[in-house]
PQR file with spaces between the fields and no chain letter, atoms N, CA, C, O and H, PARSE charges and radii, in Angstrom:
ATOM       1  N    MET     1       0.826   -1.195    0.000 -0.4000 1.5000
ATOM       2  CA   MET     1       0.000    0.000    0.000 -0.0000 2.0000
ATOM       3  C    MET     1       0.872    1.262    0.000  0.5500 1.7000
ATOM       4  O    MET     1       0.558    2.245   -0.671 -0.5500 1.4000
ATOM       5  N    THR     2       1.939    1.219    0.740 -0.4000 1.5000
ATOM       6  CA   THR     2       2.838    2.371    0.797 -0.0000 2.0000
ATOM       7  C    THR     2       3.432    2.668   -0.571  0.5500 1.7000
ATOM       8  O    THR     2       3.569    3.827   -0.964 -0.5500 1.4000
ATOM       9  H    THR     2       2.194    0.420    1.285  0.4000 1.0000
ATOM      10  N    GLN     3       3.777    1.624   -1.282 -0.4000 1.5000
ATOM      11  CA   GLN     3       4.353    1.795   -2.621 -0.0000 2.0000
ATOM      12  C    GLN     3       3.347    2.443   -3.565  0.5500 1.7000
ATOM      13  O    GLN     3       3.703    3.317   -4.355 -0.5500 1.4000
ATOM      14  H    GLN     3       3.666    0.683   -0.963  0.4000 1.0000
ATOM      15  N    LEU     4       2.097    2.015   -3.483 -0.4000 1.5000
ATOM      16  CA   LEU     4       1.066    2.608   -4.334 -0.0000 2.0000
ATOM      17  C    LEU     4       0.842    4.080   -4.001  0.5500 1.7000
ATOM      18  O    LEU     4       0.665    4.907   -4.895 -0.5500 1.4000
ATOM      19  H    LEU     4       1.807    1.305   -2.841  0.4000 1.0000
ATOM      20  N    THR     5       0.850    4.393   -2.725 -0.4000 1.5000
ATOM      21  CA   THR     5       0.686    5.781   -2.298 -0.0000 2.0000
ATOM      22  C    THR     5       1.835    6.636   -2.819  0.5500 1.7000
ATOM      23  O    THR     5       1.619    7.750   -3.296 -0.5500 1.4000
ATOM      24  H    THR     5       0.993    3.721   -1.999  0.4000 1.0000
ATOM      25  N    THR     6       3.036    6.123   -2.729 -0.4000 1.5000
ATOM      26  CA   THR     6       4.208    6.847   -3.219 -0.0000 2.0000
ATOM      27  C    THR     6       4.127    7.066   -4.724  0.5500 1.7000
ATOM      28  O    THR     6       4.412    8.160   -5.211 -0.5500 1.4000
ATOM      29  H    THR     6       3.212    5.218   -2.341  0.4000 1.0000
ATOM      30  N    GLN     7       3.740    6.030   -5.458 -0.4000 1.5000
ATOM      31  CA   GLN     7       3.605    6.158   -6.905 -0.0000 2.0000
ATOM      32  C    GLN     7       2.541    7.177   -7.275  0.5500 1.7000
ATOM      33  O    GLN     7       2.732    7.974   -8.194 -0.5500 1.4000
ATOM      34  H    GLN     7       3.509    5.141   -5.062  0.4000 1.0000
ATOM      35  N    ARG     8       1.430    7.155   -6.568 -0.4000 1.5000
ATOM      36  CA   ARG     8       0.349    8.115   -6.830 -0.0000 2.0000
ATOM      37  C    ARG     8       0.837    9.543   -6.619  0.5500 1.7000
ATOM      38  O    ARG     8       0.584   10.424   -7.440 -0.5500 1.4000
ATOM      39  H    ARG     8       1.275    6.508   -5.821  0.4000 1.0000
ATOM      40  N    GLU     9       1.529    9.758   -5.524 -0.4000 1.5000
ATOM      41  CA   GLU     9       2.033   11.104   -5.233 -0.0000 2.0000
ATOM      42  C    GLU     9       3.025   11.565   -6.296  0.5500 1.7000
ATOM      43  O    GLU     9       3.015   12.730   -6.693 -0.5500 1.4000
ATOM      44  H    GLU     9       1.734    9.042   -4.857  0.4000 1.0000
ATOM      45  N    GLN    10       3.862   10.674   -6.746 -0.4000 1.5000
ATOM      46  CA   GLN    10       4.838   11.032   -7.785 -0.0000 2.0000
ATOM      47  C    GLN    10       4.140   11.398   -9.095  0.5500 1.7000
ATOM      48  O    GLN    10       4.573   12.311   -9.798 -0.5500 1.4000
ATOM      49  H    GLN    10       3.871    9.728   -6.424  0.4000 1.0000
ATOM      50  N    ARG    11       3.073   10.693   -9.417 -0.4000 1.5000
ATOM      51  CA   ARG    11       2.346   10.977  -10.656 -0.0000 2.0000
ATOM      52  C    ARG    11       1.495   12.237  -10.554  0.5500 1.7000
ATOM      53  O    ARG    11       1.270   12.929  -11.547 -0.5500 1.4000
ATOM      54  H    ARG    11       2.722    9.952   -8.846  0.4000 1.0000
ATOM      55  N    LEU    12       1.033   12.522   -9.360 -0.4000 1.5000
ATOM      56  CA   LEU    12       0.196   13.710   -9.181 -0.0000 2.0000
ATOM      57  C    LEU    12       1.000   15.012   -9.118  0.5500 1.7000
ATOM      58  O    LEU    12       0.467   16.079   -9.421 -0.5500 1.4000
ATOM      59  H    LEU    12       1.216   11.960   -8.553  0.4000 1.0000
ATOM      60  N    GLN    13       2.256   14.935   -8.733 -0.4000 1.5000
ATOM      61  CA   GLN    13       3.065   16.135   -8.536 -0.0000 2.0000
ATOM      62  C    GLN    13       3.091   17.055   -9.757  0.5500 1.7000
ATOM      63  O    GLN    13       2.870   18.255   -9.596 -0.5500 1.4000
ATOM      64  H    GLN    13       2.689   14.068   -8.487  0.4000 1.0000
ATOM      65  N    PRO    14       3.347   16.560  -10.962 -0.5600 1.5000
ATOM      66  CA   PRO    14       3.352   17.467  -12.129  0.2800 2.0000
ATOM      67  C    PRO    14       1.982   18.114  -12.361  0.5500 1.7000
ATOM      68  O    PRO    14       1.904   19.274  -12.763 -0.5500 1.4000
ATOM      69  N    LEU    15       0.918   17.373  -12.111 -0.4000 1.5000
ATOM      70  CA   LEU    15      -0.423   17.937  -12.285 -0.0000 2.0000
ATOM      71  C    LEU    15      -0.693   19.029  -11.255  0.5500 1.7000
ATOM      72  O    LEU    15      -1.283   20.059  -11.579 -0.5500 1.4000
ATOM      73  H    LEU    15       0.982   16.430  -11.784  0.4000 1.0000
ATOM      74  N    ARG    16      -0.271   18.808  -10.036 -0.4000 1.5000
ATOM      75  CA   ARG    16      -0.436   19.829   -8.996 -0.0000 2.0000
ATOM      76  C    ARG    16       0.320   21.098   -9.351  0.5500 1.7000
ATOM      77  O    ARG    16      -0.187   22.206   -9.177 -0.5500 1.4000
ATOM      78  H    ARG    16       0.207   17.971   -9.772  0.4000 1.0000
ATOM      79  N    GLU    17       1.535   20.925   -9.850 -0.4000 1.5000
ATOM      80  CA   GLU    17       2.332   22.088  -10.224 -0.0000 2.0000
ATOM      81  C    GLU    17       1.659   22.889  -11.337  0.5500 1.7000
ATOM      82  O    GLU    17       1.635   24.119  -11.290 -0.5500 1.4000
ATOM      83  H    GLU    17       1.947   20.024   -9.992  0.4000 1.0000
ATOM      84  N    LYS    18       1.119   22.204  -12.326 -0.4000 1.5000
ATOM      85  CA   LYS    18       0.420   22.894  -13.412 -0.0000 2.0000
ATOM      86  C    LYS    18      -0.822   23.612  -12.892  0.5500 1.7000
ATOM      87  O    LYS    18      -1.123   24.729  -13.311 -0.5500 1.4000
ATOM      88  H    LYS    18       1.138   21.205  -12.364  0.4000 1.0000
ATOM      89  N    PHE    19      -1.537   22.965  -11.981 -0.4000 1.5000
ATOM      90  CA   PHE    19      -2.733   23.573  -11.410 -0.0000 2.0000
ATOM      91  C    PHE    19      -2.367   24.833  -10.626  0.5500 1.7000
ATOM      92  O    PHE    19      -3.049   25.852  -10.741 -0.5500 1.4000
ATOM      93  H    PHE    19      -1.293   22.057  -11.641  0.4000 1.0000
ATOM      94  N    LEU    20      -1.307   24.772   -9.838 -0.4000 1.5000
ATOM      95  CA   LEU    20      -0.880   25.940   -9.074 -0.0000 2.0000
ATOM      96  C    LEU    20      -0.429   27.070  -10.006  0.5500 1.7000
ATOM      97  O    LEU    20      -0.682   28.244   -9.734 -0.5500 1.4000
ATOM      98  H    LEU    20      -0.754   23.944   -9.745  0.4000 1.0000
ATOM      99  N    GLN    21       0.234   26.712  -11.095 -0.4000 1.5000
ATOM     100  CA   GLN    21       0.641   27.724  -12.078 -0.0000 2.0000
ATOM     101  C    GLN    21      -0.580   28.367  -12.728  0.5500 1.7000
ATOM     102  O    GLN    21      -0.604   29.575  -12.961 -0.5500 1.4000
ATOM     103  H    GLN    21       0.440   25.759  -11.316  0.4000 1.0000
ATOM     104  N    ALA    22      -1.586   27.556  -13.018 -0.4000 1.5000
ATOM     105  CA   ALA    22      -2.807   28.084  -13.623 -0.0000 2.0000
ATOM     106  C    ALA    22      -3.513   29.026  -12.652  0.5500 1.7000
ATOM     107  O    ALA    22      -4.032   30.063  -13.063 -0.5500 1.4000
ATOM     108  H    ALA    22      -1.566   26.574  -12.829  0.4000 1.0000
ATOM     109  N    LEU    23      -3.535   28.676  -11.373 -0.4000 1.5000
ATOM     110  CA   LEU    23      -4.140   29.559  -10.384 -0.0000 2.0000
ATOM     111  C    LEU    23      -3.369   30.875  -10.273  0.5500 1.7000
ATOM     112  O    LEU    23      -3.970   31.940  -10.129 -0.5500 1.4000
ATOM     113  H    LEU    23      -3.113   27.833  -11.039  0.4000 1.0000
ATOM     114  N    ASP    24      -2.046   30.800  -10.341 -0.4000 1.5000
ATOM     115  CA   ASP    24      -1.235   32.021  -10.325 -0.0000 2.0000
ATOM     116  C    ASP    24      -1.581   32.925  -11.504  0.5500 1.7000
ATOM     117  O    ASP    24      -1.758   34.133  -11.348 -0.5500 1.4000
ATOM     118  H    ASP    24      -1.558   29.935  -10.459  0.4000 1.0000
ATOM     119  N    ALA    25      -1.674   32.325  -12.673 -0.4000 1.5000
ATOM     120  CA   ALA    25      -1.980   33.096  -13.880 -0.0000 2.0000
ATOM     121  C    ALA    25      -3.375   33.716  -13.785  0.5500 1.7000
ATOM     122  O    ALA    25      -3.581   34.864  -14.179 -0.5500 1.4000
ATOM     123  H    ALA    25      -1.530   31.343  -12.800  0.4000 1.0000
ATOM     124  N    TYR    26      -4.318   32.954  -13.264 -0.4000 1.5000
ATOM     125  CA   TYR    26      -5.685   33.457  -13.130 -0.0000 2.0000
ATOM     126  C    TYR    26      -5.741   34.602  -12.122  0.5500 1.7000
ATOM     127  O    TYR    26      -6.443   35.590  -12.333 -0.5500 1.4000
ATOM     128  H    TYR    26      -4.151   32.022  -12.943  0.4000 1.0000
ATOM     129  N    GLN    27      -5.006   34.464  -11.040 -0.4000 1.5000
ATOM     130  CA   GLN    27      -4.955   35.542  -10.040 -0.0000 2.0000
ATOM     131  C    GLN    27      -4.383   36.811  -10.664  0.5500 1.7000
ATOM     132  O    GLN    27      -4.893   37.906  -10.426 -0.5500 1.4000
ATOM     133  H    GLN    27      -4.435   33.661  -10.868  0.4000 1.0000
ATOM     134  N    THR    28      -3.344   36.669  -11.448 -0.4000 1.5000
ATOM     135  CA   THR    28      -2.742   37.826  -12.117 -0.0000 2.0000
ATOM     136  C    THR    28      -3.740   38.470  -13.080  0.5500 1.7000
ATOM     137  O    THR    28      -3.862   39.693  -13.134 -0.5500 1.4000
ATOM     138  H    THR    28      -2.930   35.780  -11.641  0.4000 1.0000
ATOM     139  N    GLU    29      -4.444   37.641  -13.829 -0.4000 1.5000
ATOM     140  CA   GLU    29      -5.446   38.139  -14.776 -0.0000 2.0000
ATOM     141  C    GLU    29      -6.553   38.913  -14.051  0.5500 1.7000
ATOM     142  O    GLU    29      -6.959   39.987  -14.492 -0.5500 1.4000
ATOM     143  H    GLU    29      -4.345   36.647  -13.785  0.4000 1.0000
ATOM     144  N    LEU    30      -7.024   38.368  -12.959 -0.4000 1.5000
ATOM     145  CA   LEU    30      -8.075   39.038  -12.189 -0.0000 2.0000
ATOM     146  C    LEU    30      -7.578   40.348  -11.590  0.5500 1.7000
ATOM     147  O    LEU    30      -8.308   41.338  -11.553 -0.5500 1.4000
ATOM     148  H    LEU    30      -6.694   37.495  -12.601  0.4000 1.0000
ATOM     149  N    THR    31      -6.352   40.350  -11.128 -0.4000 1.5000
ATOM     150  CA   THR    31      -5.778   41.560  -10.544 -0.0000 2.0000
ATOM     151  C    THR    31      -5.658   42.656  -11.604  0.5500 1.7000
ATOM     152  O    THR    31      -5.992   43.814  -11.353 -0.5500 1.4000
ATOM     153  H    THR    31      -5.758   39.546  -11.158  0.4000 1.0000
ATOM     154  N    ARG    32      -5.181   42.281  -12.778 -0.4000 1.5000
ATOM     155  CA   ARG    32      -5.055   43.256  -13.867 -0.0000 2.0000
ATOM     156  C    ARG    32      -6.406   43.803  -14.293  0.5500 1.7000
ATOM     157  O    ARG    32      -6.509   44.951  -14.727 -0.5500 1.4000
ATOM     158  H    ARG    32      -4.910   41.340  -12.982  0.4000 1.0000
ATOM     159  N    ALA    33      -7.442   42.979  -14.170 -0.4000 1.5000
ATOM     160  CA   ALA    33      -8.796   43.408  -14.522 -0.0000 2.0000
ATOM     161  C    ALA    33      -9.457   44.172  -13.376  0.5500 1.7000
ATOM     162  O    ALA    33     -10.628   44.542  -13.452 -0.5500 1.4000
ATOM     163  H    ALA    33      -7.358   42.047  -13.818  0.4000 1.0000
ATOM     164  N    ASN    34      -8.688   44.398  -12.324 -0.4000 1.5000
ATOM     165  CA   ASN    34      -9.141   45.134  -11.144 -0.0000 2.0000
ATOM     166  C    ASN    34     -10.308   44.429  -10.429  0.5500 1.7000
ATOM     167  O    ASN    34     -11.167   45.072   -9.827 -0.5500 1.4000
ATOM     168  H    ASN    34      -7.736   44.097  -12.262  0.4000 1.0000
ATOM     169  N    ASN    35     -10.312   43.112  -10.514 -0.4000 1.5000
ATOM     170  CA   ASN    35     -11.294   42.297   -9.810 -0.0000 2.0000
ATOM     171  C    ASN    35     -10.589   41.706   -8.586  0.5500 1.7000
ATOM     172  O    ASN    35     -10.292   40.513   -8.534 -0.5500 1.4000
ATOM     173  H    ASN    35      -9.614   42.589  -11.003  0.4000 1.0000
ATOM     174  N    LEU    36     -10.333   42.571   -7.612 -0.4000 1.5000
ATOM     175  CA   LEU    36      -9.477   42.204   -6.491 -0.0000 2.0000
ATOM     176  C    LEU    36     -10.117   41.192   -5.549  0.5500 1.7000
ATOM     177  O    LEU    36      -9.416   40.352   -4.985 -0.5500 1.4000
ATOM     178  H    LEU    36     -10.574   43.540   -7.654  0.4000 1.0000
ATOM     179  N    ASP    37     -11.421   41.255   -5.369 -0.4000 1.5000
ATOM     180  CA   ASP    37     -12.086   40.283   -4.502 -0.0000 2.0000
ATOM     181  C    ASP    37     -11.926   38.862   -5.047  0.5500 1.7000
ATOM     182  O    ASP    37     -11.612   37.934   -4.302 -0.5500 1.4000
ATOM     183  H    ASP    37     -11.990   41.938   -5.828  0.4000 1.0000
ATOM     184  N    ALA    38     -12.142   38.707   -6.325 -0.4000 1.5000
ATOM     185  CA   ALA    38     -11.993   37.391   -6.943 -0.0000 2.0000
ATOM     186  C    ALA    38     -10.531   36.946   -6.917  0.5500 1.7000
ATOM     187  O    ALA    38     -10.245   35.766   -6.712 -0.5500 1.4000
ATOM     188  H    ALA    38     -12.398   39.461   -6.931  0.4000 1.0000
ATOM     189  N    ALA    39      -9.612   37.879   -7.122 -0.4000 1.5000
ATOM     190  CA   ALA    39      -8.190   37.552   -7.083 -0.0000 2.0000
ATOM     191  C    ALA    39      -7.789   37.053   -5.695  0.5500 1.7000
ATOM     192  O    ALA    39      -6.982   36.132   -5.574 -0.5500 1.4000
ATOM     193  H    ALA    39      -9.845   38.837   -7.288  0.4000 1.0000
ATOM     194  N    LEU    40      -8.344   37.654   -4.665 -0.4000 1.5000
ATOM     195  CA   LEU    40      -8.049   37.201   -3.301 -0.0000 2.0000
ATOM     196  C    LEU    40      -8.606   35.800   -3.047  0.5500 1.7000
ATOM     197  O    LEU    40      -7.978   34.997   -2.358 -0.5500 1.4000
ATOM     198  H    LEU    40      -9.000   38.403   -4.764  0.4000 1.0000
ATOM     199  N    GLU    41      -9.758   35.514   -3.592 -0.4000 1.5000
ATOM     200  CA   GLU    41     -10.339   34.174   -3.439 -0.0000 2.0000
ATOM     201  C    GLU    41      -9.465   33.128   -4.138  0.5500 1.7000
ATOM     202  O    GLU    41      -9.247   32.038   -3.608 -0.5500 1.4000
ATOM     203  H    GLU    41     -10.268   36.167   -4.152  0.4000 1.0000
ATOM     204  N    VAL    42      -8.976   33.464   -5.312 -0.4000 1.5000
ATOM     205  CA   VAL    42      -8.093   32.549   -6.038 -0.0000 2.0000
ATOM     206  C    VAL    42      -6.799   32.364   -5.253  0.5500 1.7000
ATOM     207  O    VAL    42      -6.269   31.255   -5.176 -0.5500 1.4000
ATOM     208  H    VAL    42      -9.153   34.349   -5.742  0.4000 1.0000
ATOM     209  N    ARG    43      -6.298   33.428   -4.682 -0.4000 1.5000
ATOM     210  CA   ARG    43      -5.074   33.330   -3.873 -0.0000 2.0000
ATOM     211  C    ARG    43      -5.277   32.402   -2.679  0.5500 1.7000
ATOM     212  O    ARG    43      -4.406   31.590   -2.368 -0.5500 1.4000
ATOM     213  H    ARG    43      -6.728   34.329   -4.744  0.4000 1.0000
ATOM     214  N    LYS    44      -6.417   32.517   -2.013 -0.4000 1.5000
ATOM     215  CA   LYS    44      -6.711   31.638   -0.878 -0.0000 2.0000
ATOM     216  C    LYS    44      -6.761   30.181   -1.333  0.5500 1.7000
ATOM     217  O    LYS    44      -6.216   29.295   -0.675 -0.5500 1.4000
ATOM     218  H    LYS    44      -7.125   33.177   -2.265  0.4000 1.0000
ATOM     219  N    ARG    45      -7.419   29.949   -2.459 -0.4000 1.5000
ATOM     220  CA   ARG    45      -7.523   28.588   -2.987 -0.0000 2.0000
ATOM     221  C    ARG    45      -6.148   28.032   -3.319  0.5500 1.7000
ATOM     222  O    ARG    45      -5.859   26.867   -3.046 -0.5500 1.4000
ATOM     223  H    ARG    45      -7.862   30.669   -2.993  0.4000 1.0000
ATOM     224  N    ARG    46      -5.303   28.869   -3.908 -0.4000 1.5000
ATOM     225  CA   ARG    46      -3.955   28.428   -4.268 -0.0000 2.0000
ATOM     226  C    ARG    46      -3.171   28.066   -3.024  0.5500 1.7000
ATOM     227  O    ARG    46      -2.471   27.054   -3.003 -0.5500 1.4000
ATOM     228  H    ARG    46      -5.538   29.816   -4.130  0.4000 1.0000
ATOM     229  N    GLU    47      -3.281   28.885   -1.984 -0.4000 1.5000
ATOM     230  CA   GLU    47      -2.574   28.614   -0.739 -0.0000 2.0000
ATOM     231  C    GLU    47      -3.054   27.304   -0.116  0.5500 1.7000
ATOM     232  O    GLU    47      -2.247   26.532    0.403 -0.5500 1.4000
ATOM     233  H    GLU    47      -3.850   29.708   -2.001  0.4000 1.0000
ATOM     234  N    LEU    48      -4.353   27.051   -0.163 -0.4000 1.5000
ATOM     235  CA   LEU    48      -4.884   25.796    0.369 -0.0000 2.0000
ATOM     236  C    LEU    48      -4.365   24.599   -0.430  0.5500 1.7000
ATOM     237  O    LEU    48      -3.986   23.577    0.142 -0.5500 1.4000
ATOM     238  H    LEU    48      -5.009   27.677   -0.584  0.4000 1.0000
ATOM     239  N    GLU    49      -4.352   24.735   -1.738 -0.4000 1.5000
ATOM     240  CA   GLU    49      -3.859   23.649   -2.588 -0.0000 2.0000
ATOM     241  C    GLU    49      -2.379   23.400   -2.348  0.5500 1.7000
ATOM     242  O    GLU    49      -1.947   22.249   -2.282 -0.5500 1.4000
ATOM     243  H    GLU    49      -4.659   25.565   -2.203  0.4000 1.0000
ATOM     244  N    ALA    50      -1.600   24.461   -2.216 -0.4000 1.5000
ATOM     245  CA   ALA    50      -0.173   24.311   -1.983 -0.0000 2.0000
ATOM     246  C    ALA    50       0.085   23.651   -0.631  0.5500 1.7000
ATOM     247  O    ALA    50       0.976   22.811   -0.506 -0.5500 1.4000
ATOM     248  H    ALA    50      -1.951   25.396   -2.269  0.4000 1.0000
ATOM     249  N    ALA    51      -0.687   24.029    0.368 -0.4000 1.5000
ATOM     250  CA   ALA    51      -0.523   23.431    1.693 -0.0000 2.0000
ATOM     251  C    ALA    51      -0.903   21.953    1.683  0.5500 1.7000
ATOM     252  O    ALA    51      -0.236   21.134    2.314 -0.5500 1.4000
ATOM     253  H    ALA    51      -1.411   24.712    0.266  0.4000 1.0000
ATOM     254  N    SER    52      -1.965   21.615    0.973 -0.4000 1.5000
ATOM     255  CA   SER    52      -2.383   20.203    0.934 -0.0000 2.0000
ATOM     256  C    SER    52      -1.392   19.357    0.154  0.5500 1.7000
ATOM     257  O    SER    52      -1.242   18.165    0.424 -0.5500 1.4000
ATOM     258  H    SER    52      -2.507   22.280    0.460  0.4000 1.0000
ATOM     259  N    ALA    53      -0.725   19.957   -0.798 -0.4000 1.5000
ATOM     260  CA   ALA    53       0.287   19.217   -1.573 -0.0000 2.0000
ATOM     261  C    ALA    53       1.501   18.901   -0.710  0.5500 1.7000
ATOM     262  O    ALA    53       2.176   17.896   -0.935 -0.5500 1.4000
ATOM     263  H    ALA    53      -0.847   20.925   -1.018  0.4000 1.0000
ATOM     264  N    LYS    54       1.782   19.738    0.262 -0.4000 1.5000
ATOM     265  CA   LYS    54       2.932   19.523    1.138 -0.0000 2.0000
ATOM     266  C    LYS    54       2.610   18.577    2.300  0.5500 1.7000
ATOM     267  O    LYS    54       3.513   17.984    2.890 -0.5500 1.4000
ATOM     268  H    LYS    54       1.234   20.554    0.445  0.4000 1.0000
ATOM     269  N    ALA    55       1.332   18.440    2.621 -0.4000 1.5000
ATOM     270  CA   ALA    55       0.929   17.576    3.733 -0.0000 2.0000
ATOM     271  C    ALA    55       1.190   16.117    3.384  0.5500 1.7000
ATOM     272  O    ALA    55       1.045   15.715    2.229 -0.5500 1.4000
ATOM     273  H    ALA    55       0.598   18.922    2.141  0.4000 1.0000
ATOM     274  N    PRO    56       1.573   15.331    4.374 -0.5600 1.5000
ATOM     275  CA   PRO    56       1.858   13.907    4.109  0.2800 2.0000
ATOM     276  C    PRO    56       0.633   13.107    3.794  0.5500 1.7000
ATOM     277  O    PRO    56       0.727   11.904    3.553 -0.5500 1.4000
C-alpha cells in the first residue's frame, strides 16, 4: 500500500504544479482586470492547494 501511495504522489506532482501555475496566472489576470475580490479568493484557494500538496 505504501508503494502505491508513493507512486500516486509522484504521478500527481506534475499535475499539482500545473494547477498551481494556472491559479497564479488566473490571479494575475483578475488583478489586472481590477477584480481584487476574486483575485483574493483565487489566492486563498492556491494557498490551500499548496498546503495540501505539502501535507503527508
